[in-house]
N, C-alpha and C positions, 0 to 999 in steps of 0.2 A: 340101404334105402328102406323106408317104411312101406308096408303093404296096407294101403287104406282098404278097409272093408266097408262095403255098403251097409252091412248090418253089424251090430254089436257082436263081440265075442261071446262064445258059449263056455260054460264051465268045463265041458268035455274037451273043447279045443285048447283051452288053457292048460289042461291037464296032459294031453297027448300030442300037441303040435310038435313035430320033429324037424321041421325044415327050418335052417338058420335064417334069422331075419327079424324084422320089427313088424308086428301085427296090430293095427290100430283097432281100438274098441269103438268102431263106428266113426263117423266124420265129426271133427271139431271138438273131440272130448279131451284131447291131449294125452290119453291113457294108452299105453302100448304094451303089448306082450313081447318081450325079447327072448329069442330062442338062440342059444349057442351050442355048437357042437365042439366038444373037446375030448381028450384022450380018456377021461373018466366018464365020458357019456354026455348026453345032452342035458343042458340046464335051462330053466324057464324062470324069468323074473318080470317084474312089472317096472315100467319106466313112465315117468310123466314129463312130457316136452312141452316147452312154452317159450314165449318171447318175454324176456325180462323187462318189466315196466321201468326199470331204473336204468339199465345200460342199453336197451333196445336190441340186445343179442339173443341168439337162440341158445337155450340151456336145457338140460335135462336132469332129473332128479330121481334116484333109485327109490323104489317103494317096497322092495323086499322080494324074496323067492316066492314062487307060486305055491310051494309046499307050506310055506309059513302064513302067507296072506291069500285069502281066497278072492275070487273075482268080485264079489259084492263088496267086500272090505276095500279093495283096491279102488273101486269106483268111488266110494265114499271119500277116501283120502285124496283122490284126484279132484274131486269136486271141491274140497277144502282148499286145495292149492289153487284151483281156477278162481275161487272167490278172492283169494289173497292177491292174485295178479290183477284182478278187476278193481281192487281197492288200492293198487299202486305199490303193492309189496312184492318183493322177490322171494318166493317160497324156499329156495335153497339158502338164501342169506338168513331168512328168519329161522329155518330149522338149525343152521350152524350156530346162530346166536343163542338159541334155546339150549342147545348141547352144551356150549360153552358155559352157559349160566349154571346148568346142572353140575358140570365138573367143578366150577368155582364153588358152588354151594356144598357140594360134597367135601371139597378140600377144607372148607371153613367149619365143618363139624368137629366138635371137640367134647369130650366127656367132662363132667363137672370136676372130677378128681384131677384130670389133666390140666384143666383151666386153673384150679387152685394152685397147682405147683408153679405154673407160668405167672399167675398173678402175684404170688408171694415173692418170686424172684424179682419181679418188676418193682415191687413196693419195698422190698427189704432195705434198700440203700437209705431210704428216708426214715427208717426206724433206728433210733439212737441205741436202743437196748437190743442185744442179740437174742435175749430170751423171748422177745416179743414174737419173732418169726416162729420160734418153737412152739409157742402157746397157740399161735394160729393153726399150726399143723396138727397139734395134739387135739384141739377141740373140734376141728373139722373132721379129722379121721375118726374120732370117738362118736361124735353125734350126728354128722351129716353123710359121710361116706356110705354107711350101711344102706341108706335109702336112695341117696342121689348120686353117689360116686360114679357110677357107670352109665348114668343117663346123659344123652346129649344136652348141652345147656339150653339149646332152643326148645326143649320139650318140658323144662322144669316150670311148674305152675304154682300159683298160690296155694292150691290144695296140698300139693307135695310138701311145700315148705311148712305149712301148717302141721302135717304129719310128723315132720322132724321136731318142731318146737313144742307142740302141745304136751308131750310127756314129761317135759322138764321145766315148762313155763312157770308152774306153780310152785314146785319144790326146789328148783335150782334157778331162780329167777335171774340172778345176776349173770350166771354163766349163759343162760338162754338168750338174754338180750345181746350178749357179745357174739354169740353164734349167729343170731339174726344179722347183726351188723356186718359180720364177716362174710355171710352169704351175699348180702346186698353189695358189698364192695367187689366181690368176685364177679357177680353178674353184671355190674356196672362196667367192670374191665372187659368182660366178654362183649358187651354191646359196643364199647368203644373199638374193640378189635374186629367187629363184624361177625362175631360168632352167634349172635342173637339180635332181635329186633323187639321193639315194643316197650311197654312199661315194665319196670323192674318188679317182679312179683314178691321180692322180699322187703319192699318199702313198707314201713309201718304206717305211713300216711295213706296207703292204698287199701284194697280190700283186706289185707292181712290184718291191719289194725282193728277192722271190725270183727275179726274172729278171735282175737286174743285180748284177755283182760289188760288193763294199763298196768305196766310193771311197777310204777311208782305207788300204786295202791295195793299191791300184793306184798312187796318186801321193802320194809324200811331201810334206808341207807345206814350201814353201820360205820360210824366214824372212828378213826384212829383214837384210842383212849389218850386223854390228855391229863397231865398233872395239874391240879388246881394251882393257879399262879400263887396263891398264898402260901403254898408248900414248896415253892421252887428253891428257896434258899437253903433249906435242909437237904434237898436233893443234891444241889451243887456241892454242898459241904461233904456230903457222903461220896460223891463222885471224886472229889480232890483227894480224899483219903485213900481211895483205891489207886489212883495215879495210873501211868501208862498211856500208851498212844491212843487206845480206844477211849479212854476217859477225856483225854485233851480234845479228841475229835467230836465226842458227844457234847462237851461244853461249848465248843466252837459253833456247832450246829444251833445250840440254844441261843447263843449271843447273836448270831447272824440270821436267824429264822430261816435258814437254808434248808432245802431237802436233803435227805441223806446221800443220795446219788451225787448231788451237786458238791457237798462238803467233803466226802471222803476222796473224791477225785481231784480236789484242788491242787493246783501246781504253783510253784514258787513264781513262775513267769506272769501269773495273773495278778499279782499283788504289787501295789504302789504304796509302800509303807510310809513315804513322805507325805503323800496326799491322803493316806488313811482310806484307801479304796481297794476293794477286791472286785476285779472285773471277770465275771463268769461268761465264757464264750457262748455264743448262740447254740452251737451243736450239743452242748451239755445242758441246756435249759429245756424244760418241758414245753415251753412256748415257742422255742427255736428263735428267741431274740435275746441279744446280749443284755445281760443284767449287772448293774454296778451296786455293791454293797458297802455302805459306809462302815468303817471299822471303829469299835469302841476301844477305849484304852485296854480293857481286859482281853478283848480279841487280839490286839497287836502283842500283848504280853505273851499270849499262847503261842503265836507265830515265833516270837523270839526264843521261846523255850524249845520249840520244834526245830528251829534252824540250827541250834547248838549241836544237835545230834544228827544232822542232815545226811541222809543216805542216798537219796536220788532226787529227781525233780518233783516229786510228790511231797506235799506238806505232811501228810500222814502215811508214811511208808509201811510197807508190809514188814512184820518183825523178821521174816525170813531174809537172811543176807543173800540168798541165792536168787531172790526175786526182786527185780527192779520195777516194782509197782507199788500200789496203794493197799491199804488194809481192805478186807473183803466187805461186801455190802452188809453181811450179817453180823459184823463185829459190834456195832453199837447196839443192835437189838439184843444180842447175846449178853452183853454187858448189863443191860437193863434188867433182863430176866434173872440175872444172878443177884440183883439187889432186891432183897426180900421185900422191902416196903414199897418197891416201884416195879415189881415184876409184872404187874397187869398193864403197864403203859408201854408206849412205843415211841421210838425216836421221832417219827413223823408227827406224833401228837404234840411234841414240843412247839410246833408251829401254831398249834391251836391255843396252847398255853400262852404264848406271846400275844396272840390275837385278842384272847380274852382279857389279858392284862391291859393292853392298849385301849381297848373299847371301854373298859370299866373305870380306869384310873387316869386316863389322859384325855385331852381334848384335840388330839390330832384327827384330821378328817378321815373318813372312811377311804377315800381315794388314796390318801397317803399310806394307809395301812395295807391296802390292797397292792400297791406298788411295792412296798417292803416285802411282801410275800411273793412277789412276782407273778401275781394272778392275772390271767388274760380277762380283759373286759368283754363280756359276751354281748352287751348292748352296743350295737354298731354306732348309733348316734352319739353315746357317750364316749366311745373310744375315738371318735373323729375329733373330739374337743380336748382330749387330753394332750397336754404339751409338756415336754420334758419329764425327767424322772424324780423330781423333787428332792435331789440329793441333799441339799442343805437341811431341809426339814427332817429328812430321814436320818441325818447324822445326829441331830438332837434326840430324835425317837430312839435310836439304838443305844445312845449313851445313857439316857434315862432308863432304859431297859436294863443295861449292865449295872447301873446304880441300884435299881430295884432288887436285882438278884443278889447283890452284895449286902443288902439292908437286912438286919435282924427283924424278925417278926414284930417285936415291941416297938420298933421305931417307924413302923410303916405308915401310921395315920399321917404324921407330919410329912412323910416322904411322898405320899400320894398327892397331898395338897400342892406340895411344891412341883410335882411332875405336871399337874394340870395347868398351873400358872405358867410354867416354862414353855408349854406347848402352844400357848396362845400367840 
């Protein structure tokens, strides 16, 4: 039973009262001094008693030991709880909810480097190139972890990200832009997982963009060197003199305007030679969309040559008989580097050679050429109106390209006129 005091408790009484029981701090305050006698001695603590406005039941809530909380502080806390009761809230329920919130918040804390590991693991299945994940890890470890790695993600600000990027923004612009993009992706992932709230400080359209110079005005994009299309016939002639799987693969890339990664990984199951179509599956395309490539006569001839010595299900197999795989990604580039007159060019640049030829010497529409190169339409309105893949038109385009490649330089004036007429 509580012992109701006519007068409030004194600090001395709270410190030295030894009789077990409850001692009220005056009438109607709800604050009590609880005294307990035990084997280890007498303990004194504060209790707040009240009638719950929610359940209408009597409840009590501990306010801590007298040694920790002084009488004045206990009175202030009791007053706070009394105001909660008057406003229709149950103090014990409110305190429990607050404590659970703190526990949940603590559980949701994560450092930036730990978040990067989890984010990369989550994103890795959507990246078709295994090297992509490693590039993420390397750039984040090199440029970001030294400053942000051990910081909780909810403490990362625009100023901190600026400190990461500013030293490399001018002299390593391309790398810096990728680092920024990766930070943004990681922080977006953190927001989705509940590790942080609010605007992403790595967004270039936010305050960060006002701090950094525009990257496209700092560093010009360096395109893959492309062989001038008027020099393509002697290049192919030199290529055929060399022979070998790499040479056939490189010529096939030229004839189909395919990306290196798409061409060297071509499999026999992807070809319909009767229909003269090569269907590249979505998972091997940059756009993640299936792409059909019409095959010229010379392309089919190369396929027939490769099928004669077929080693596995890849069109351009690895020379090693112990490996049931395709030639390496660097095979075509190495081959071009060894060709003295073409050592400054790259396999990917052959796509630009094709594009320049088509734009300069034919009347095929820009849309047809973009489809031939499997480019994604960035304009959403234009993309919405694209219908089909113009396979019949592109079959004519690729055959004309093949003919042009075979045509000696002296005969090209007439050939070019013929190409323009045929494409109408």
